[in-house]
C-alpha positions, 0 to 999 in steps of 0.5 A: 558502472557496467550494469545490464538488464537481463530479460528472462524467458518466463515473463510477467504475462506467463506468470499471470496466466499461471496464477489465473489473474492479473498482477498489480499493486494495491497501495493503501495510504492514510494516517497512522491508525487509519486502518490501512493494515487491518483492511489490507490484511482482511483483503488478502485473506479474502483474495486467497480464500475466495479467489485462490489469488497469489498475493503478498502483503507489505506492511510499513512496520514490517518493512522497517524491521529489515529492508528499511531498518536503516531509515528514520522518519525525516522527509528524506528518509520517508521518500527513500522508504517509499522508493524501496517499497515501490521497487519491491512492489514492482518486482512482486508485480513482475512475479505475477502477484497481487501486492498489497502495500500498506504505508502512510506514504504522506506525500503525493510526490512519493506516491506518484513515483511509486505509480510511475514504476509500474505500467498503466493499470498496475497501481491501484491507490486506496485512500483509507480516509479516517479523520485525525480525531478518530485515528487519535482515539484509536492510537493503538501504539500511543504514538499520537500522544507522544507526538502531542507531547513532543516526544516524537518529531515529524509525526504525520498529522501532527507536525508533518503534513499528510497530503490527501490523494487527489484522484485515488482509484478507491476511496474508503471512508473508514470512519463510516464503514466497517472493515468488511465493507471496505474489503467488499468495495475493493473486491468490487473494483477488482472484479469490475476491472477484470483483475481477478478474471481467469487469463 
């Protein structure tokens, strides 16, 4: 297959200077109902309002309406789902954006593959650590109940395992802290590591 990568004159570094901040992927992982999308959404709002950051939020459900609508929830399809999201996230980082990706992404291998697509420091893993009992209590879509009744197969936390991150850059104890406290914790990390500094 005759495919050649074309380098462009406007580089990632040029775009980062234009935007006034570093680009990166903030990758939210956790059980269904853990609060990934809620925290990511509030973080994006804060980044735009407080820092005029250039951002884009990729959400698991939204992506499955289009890019990944042909995939199911088998282990193989989940890996392919995250592979596609990882590649899209890489393109957004190249565009100079702070990319927020909120996906259950239950397997360490798939999260590592997404990380390896990016340069050192461009992948920030955020473990939204919410107890299964709390996620089931929230159950905004009624999915846990259906999984318990056997109506949904391969559901993470019930009949499909979730592999806890071993060394996430950020660990949110979402059962113990508010969404705002989680957002502030992430922003503190971004400031400390100069992601929001003017370039």
